[in-house]
MIGUGU-696490 format. One record per residue: z, y, x of N, C-alpha, C in turn. Coordinates in steps of 0.1 Angstrom, whole numbers, plus 5000, padded with zeros to 4 digits. Example, Ala and Ser with C-alpha at 12.3 -4.5 7.8 and 13.67 -1.06 7.14 Angstrom:
BEGIN
507849435132507849555123507849675132
507149785128507149895137507950005129
***
This chain:
BEGIN
237862798814237162748802236562858794
235362838789234662938781234962908767
235363018759235662998745234362998737
234262928726233062918718233163028707
232163118707232263228698231463208685
230863088683230163048671230262898669
229862858657229962718654228862638662
229262538670228362458677228562308674
227462238676227562088673227462018686
228361928688228361848700228961708696
228161608699228461468697228961448682
228361518673228661498659229961558654
230561638663231861708659231661858660
232161928651232062068651233162138658
232862228667233862308674233862448668
234962508664234962628656235362748665
235162868660235462988666236862988673
236863028686238163038693238662908700
237862798699238362678705237762668719
238562618729238062588742237062468741
236062458750235062368749235462218748
236662198754237162058754238162028743
238262118734239162098722238462118709
237762018705236962018693237761948682
237461988670238061928658236961888648
237261798640236361748629236861818616
236161918611236661988599236761898587
236061788587236161698576237461608576
238061608588239261528589240561598592
240461718598241661788602241861928595
243061958594243462088588244562148598
244062208609244962228621245862338621
245762438611246662548611246562618597
247262728596247262808583245862848579
245462808567244162838561243062758566
243362648574242362548577241462578588
240562488592239662498604238862618604
238362668592237562788592238362918589
239662898588240663008587240563088574
239963038564239763108551240063028539
240762918541241162828530239962768522
238862738530237762678524237662538530
237562438521237462298525235962268529
235762218541234362188545233962048541
232662028542232061898539231961868524
231661748520231461708506232761648501
233861728501235161688496235161678481
235761578476235961558461237361518458
238361608460239661568456239761558441
240861488436240961458422241261588414
240761588402240961708393242261708387
242761588382243961578375244861478382
246161498381247161408388248461428382
249461338385250761358380251661268389
252961258385253861168393253461028393
252660988382252260848381250760828381
250060928385248560928385247960978398
247160888404246460928417247360958428
248560898429249460908440249260798450
248660838461248460738472249760698479
250560798482251960788487252660908485
254060898485254861018485256060988494
256661088500257761068509258661188508
259961158511260961268511260861348523
260961488521260961578532262361628534
262961608546264261658549264261808549
265361868543265562018543264662088533
264362208537263662298528262662388536
261562418530260562508537259362538528
258662648531257462678524256262658532
256362608544255262578553254262478547
252962498548251962408543251862288553
251362178548251062058557249962088567
250162058579249162068590248761928593
247461898593246961758595246061758608
246361678617245461658629245561508633
244461438634244461298638245161218627
246061138632246761048622248161098618
248361228621249761278618249661408609
250761428601250961548593252261618599
252161748601253261818606253761928596
255061938595255662038586256862108594
256962238591258162308595259262298584
260462278588261562268577262862318583
263762358574265062398577266062318570
267062258578268062168573269362228576
270062278566271262348568271062468577
271762458589271662568599270662538610
269762438608268862398618267362418614
266562468623265162478621264462368629
263462308622262862188629261462168625
260762078632259462028629259561878626
258861838616258961698612257461648611
257261518615255961458615255961338607
254861308600254661198591253361128595
253360998592252160918594251160948582
249960988586248961028576248560918566
248560798571248060688562249160638552
250460638557251460578548252560678544
252660798550253660898547254960868554
255060768562256260738569256660848578
257960888578258460988588258460928602
257760998611257660948625258661008634
258961138633259961208641260361338635
261461388639261961518636262561578648
262161698652262661768664263261898660
264561908663265262028660264862138671
264562258666264162358675265262468677
265862508666266962608667268162558658
269362588663270562558655271462678655
271862718642272762828641272062958643
272763068641272263208643271063238634
271063178622269963218613270263348607
269263428602269563558596270463538584
271463628583272463608572271863638558
270663718558270063758545268563748546
267963668536266563668534266263678520
265063698516264663698502265063568495
265463578482265863458475264863358474
263563398474262463298473261963248487
262463308498261963268511262863158516
262463098528263262998534263263028549
263962948557264062968571262962888578
261962838571260862758576259662778567
259162908567258062938558256762948566
256762948579255562958587254862828589
253562818586252862688588252562668603
252862548608252662518622251162508625
250762518638249462508642249362388652
248162328653248062218663246662228669
246662218683245362218690244862088694
245461978689245061848692245861788704
246661878711247461828722248961868720
249161988713250462038710250562088696
251862088692252162148679252962278681
252462388675253062518678253862568665
255062608667255862658655256662778659
256662878650257462998653258563008642
259663048646260863068637261563198640
262163248630263063368631264463328632
265063358643266463308647267063408657
268363438656269063518665268363648667
267863708656267163838656265963838665
265363728666264163708676263163618669
261863638672260863538669260763438681
260963308678260863208688259563128686
258963088697257763008696257962888704
257762768699257962648706256662558705
256462488716255262398717255862258718
255462168709255862028710254661938713
254961828720253961728721253661658708
252661578707252361508694253361408691
254161368700255261268697256561338696
256561478695257761548691258661598702
258261578714259061628726258761778729
259761858732259561998735258862008748
257762088748256962108760257362248766
257362348758257862478763258362558751
259162668754259662758744259562898749
259362998740259363138744260063218733
260863318738261463418729260363528729
259563528718258363608717258763758717
259763798709260163938708261163958697
261764078697262864108687262264118673
263064078663262664098649263964128641
264064258637265164298629264664378617
264464308606263864368594264864448586
265364558592266464638586265964708573
264764738571264264798559264264708547
263764588549263764488538264164358545
265264308542265764188549265264068541
263964038542263363938534263063808542
263263818556263063708564261663718571
261063608575259863598583258963488577
257663498578256763398573255463388580
255163478589253763478596253663348604
252463288603252163168610251463198624
251663108634250963118647249463098646
248763168654247263168654246763108668
246062998667245462938679244062998681
243863048693242563098697242263068712
241162998714240862968728241962908735
242362958747243462898755244762958751
244863038740246163098737246663068723
247863088721248463088707249063228705
248863288694249163428691250163448680
251163528682252263548672252363698669
252663728657252863868652254363888649
254864008651256164048647256164188643
255864218630255864348625257264388620
257864488626259264518623259464668624
260664718620260864868619261064928633
261464848643261764908656260464928664
259764818667258564818675257764688672
256764698664256064578661255164538673
254764408672253964358684252964248679
251964228687251064108686250964058700
251363928702251463878716250763738717
250163718728249463588731250063518743
250163388741250763298752249763188755
249863148767248963028772249462908765
248462838759248862718751249462608759
249062598771249562478779250862508786
251062638790252262668798253262758790
252862828780253762918773253863058780
253163078791253263198799252563318791
253163438791252563548784251163578789
250263608780248863648784248563798781
248963838770248863988767249764018755
250064148754250964198743250464328739
250364348726249864478720250964538711
251164658711252064728702251464748689
252264718678251864738665252664858659
252264918648253065028641254464978638
255365068639256765028636257065028621
256964918615257264898601257364748598
258064718588258164568584256964528576
256464408579255364348573255364198574
254664128566254863978565253563898567
252463968569251163908569250863828582
250163718580249763638592248363688596
248163698610246863728615245863618614
244563648614243563548614242463588624
241463498626240363528635239063518627
238163608628236863598621235863648631
234663588630233463638638232663728629
232663858632231963958624231064038633
229764048630228864118638228764058652
228863928653228763858665229963868674
231063928669232263948678233463878671
234163798679235463748674236463858674
237263858663238263968662239463918654
240663948658241863918651241964028640
242263978628242364068616243764058610
244364168607245664168600245764288591
246364268579246564378570248064408569
248264528562249664578560249864698568
250964768565251364898571250264998569
249764988556248765088551247465098560
247064978565245864968573245364828574
244064808577243564678582243164708596
243664618605243464638620242764518625
241864548635241164438642241464448657
241764338664242064338678241164238685
240864258698240164168706241064048710
240663928706241563818709241763778723
240863828732240963798746241963888754
242164008749243064098756244064178747
243864168734244764228724244464378722
243364428727243064568725242564598711
242964708706242564748692241064778692
240364708683238864728681238564838671
239264828660239164938649240264918639
240465018631241465008620241065108609
241465068597241165158586242365258583
242065358577243065448571243165418557
244165338554244365288540243665148538
243465108526242864978523243864868521
245164898523246164798520247564868518
248564798514249864858511250664858523
251864928523252764928534253264788538
253564708527253964568530253164468522
252764358529252064258522252264128529
251964018523252163878529250863808531
249763848524248563778524247763798537
246963688540246063698551244663748546
243963828554242763888550241663788549
240563818541239363738540238163828543
237063778544235863858548234563798542
233563878541232263838536231263928543
230463878552229563968559230364058568
230164188567230964288574231964358566
232264298554233364348546234664268547
235764328549237064268550237864308538
238564208532239264228520240764198522
241564288516243064268517243664318504
244864258501245564298489247064308492
247764388485249164408486249664468473
250764488472251864468481253064548476
253664608484254864688481254964808490
255264928484255664948470254464978461
253264988466252165018457251264898456
250464898445249564788442248164828447
247464748454246164778459245464648464
244164638460243264548466242064628471
241564608483240464688488239564608497
238364668498237364628508237164728518
237164688531236964778542235864728551
234964818556233864778564234364758579
234064638584234464618598233764708607
234464748618233864828628234164978625
233965028613234265168610235565188604
236065088597237365098589237165178576
235865198572235665268560236165188548
236865258539237265188526236165198517
235565078514234365078505234665088490
235765008487236265018473237664978473
238365018462239764968460240064978445
241064898441241664898428243164898428
243764888416245264888416245764758412
245064648417245564508414246364468427
247364378425248264338436248264188437
247864138449248163998453249064008465
250364008463251364038473251563918483
251863798477252163678485250963598488
249963598479248863508480247663568488
247063488496245763528502244663498492
243463568494242363558485241263468491
240163458483239063368487237763448485
236763418493235463478491234463358490
233363388481232363288480231063348474
229963338481228663378476228663528471
229363618479229363758475230363798465
231363718462232363748453233763718459
234763788454236163778458236963718447
237663608449238563538439239963558443
240863588434242263608437243163568425
244363538429245363508419246663588422
247163658413248363748416249663688413
250763758416252063708415252363658400
251763728390252063688376251163588371
250263528379249363428374248063468368
247663588371246363638366245363618377
244263548373243163518382242063618380
241463668391240463768391239263728399
238163788395236863778403236263918404
236063958416235464088418234164068426
233164158424231964158432232264218446
231864148456232364198470231764328474
230664358470229964488475230564608469
230964608456231464728450232764718442
233364598442234664578435234564558420
233364548414233264538400233964408395
234864428385235564318380234664228371
234464108375233664018367234463948356
235663918359236563858348237963858353
238963848344240363838346240963748336
241663648340242263558330243663518334
244463498324245963468327246163318327
246763278338247363148339248863168339
249663058341251063068341251663108354
252363218355253063258368254463218367
255263258377254863328389254163238399
253463298408252663218418252963278432
253263188441253463238455252363168465
251963048462250962978470249563038469
248763018479247463078479246462978474
245363018467244262928462243462868474
242962748471242162678480240762648474
239662668482238362658476237762518481
237262438472236562318474235262318467
234162348474232862358468232862478458
232662438445232762548435234062538427
235062468432236362458425237462528433
238362598426239462668432240762598427
241562548436242862478433243962588435
244862588424245862688423247162618419
248362658425249562598420250562708418
251362708407252362808405253762758410
254762848409256062818414256862708407
256362668395257062558388256262428389
255262418398254562298400253462268391
252962368384251762348376250562378384
249662288385248462298392247262318383
246362418387245162448379243962428388
242862388383241562388389240662468381
240162578387239162658379237862668386
236862708380235462718385235262848393
234762838405234362958412232963008407
232963078396231763118390231963268385
231263358391231463498388231063538373
230263448367229763488353230763448342
231563358345232563318334233763248340
234863268334236063188338236063058331
236362948339236462818333237562738339
238462698331239562608336239162468335
239162398346238662258347239762158344
241062188348242162098346243462168348
244562098343245862148345246762028347
247562018358248361908361249761958365
250761868363252161898367252661798377
253261858388253861778398255061848404
256261788403257461848408257961958399
258962028403259662138396259562268402
259162268415259162398423258162388435
257162468435256262468446255862608451
256162628464255762748470254762738481
254662618487253762588498252262578493
251362638500249962618496249462478499
248862408490248362268492247362268503
247262148509246262118519245262018514
243962048515242961948510242061918522
241961778525241061728535240261618529
238961618530238161518524238461498509
238761378505239061358491240561348488
241361398497242761388495243461528495
244461528486245161658483246661628488
247161718496248561698501249361818496
250461788489251261878482252661868486
253261978490254761988493255362048481
256261978474256862028462258361978462
259062028452260461998451260861948437
261661838437262261788424263661838423
264061888412265361928409265961848397
267061778400267661698389268561778380
269161708370269861778360271161848366
271661798377272761858384272361968393
271062008394270662108403270362068417
270461938420270261888433268761888436
268361938448266961958452266561848462
265361798461264761708471263261748472
262961788484261561818487260761688489
259561688485258661568486257261618491
256661528498255261548503254461438496
253461478489252561388481251161378488
250561268488249161248491248561198479
247561278474246961248461245461218463
244961118456243561088457243160968448
241960928448241560808440241860688447
***
């Protein structure tokens, strides 16, 4: 099969970068992996999700989610998929998209979970990916990254022990999401012993290629962008932004600097500029020129957990403390900075000229994507604790949140919101 290296139109359905010719998706209907069909958290089409909502306003349905996790909802066809952790078990659960009814739950790993992770992390923080035929989930278990492929009805198709993962430096756990490209699914494992980026055949699980990464702990998910006519895997962290050929894993270019030693965010791009933020232990946001790795500009702002957005030559970001920023993409000029309520772990989502943001206590903001002025369009409250990035498809907003009662009992919920 030949992979598609640009957006093409066939039979009214768009096929995006990295898809095999017989695996097309409809970007107006599906959100198949971390950061959506265009891989940059931008909602396509004429979507009009609600601006304001609550427990009793614009709720189409809500359903209980077993266990705990920070994975975002993945939507393909008539199903919604979530990674979750129930006691000592890591699992994938599926819901009916129209009603919210739980369809199946498949246990992937049981026991041997890492004894120590960050207090805010979970054992199911990676967002699953779906190619229309299989659901791909990776979990950190038994000092190893595991990758599993499930059929759409929840049956195990294949499993792989991707590689060792021992975060001895910072035992915060794992969160990187799998990346579907062409005939492969790609997984990253940045750790202190020997980091790696590895690709597996989507249908069989057989290894396709493996590339060594610098030996240091990092938490960022890789993404794919087409820059200068070339598809390239982009990943930030370990004091560099690196680009790899998705067909064979070979390094295309990397920067010297431009990001912190450790970060969680996925890079974004605008033209030939790639943007990353971090991190720990230093604060930095930077623009790097693809191909040369030249650091074009940088500042001392930090978006450690959140990924950023680009629109019309500007970069929009929200940091851990709830400060929203807008920078000019070409030179990093700060257009505005405004404080919302933090802390924030989820990433912003762009819908037209609106940016949807949610903080860790379930407060949702919608702000205008306007470089000239900051404008807050709405503020809504849903649940008591939210770490997962919301998913928006068409006119519907899907939110994974948690209710905590007076006795401290937690119950995760999945909401479908719309008119």
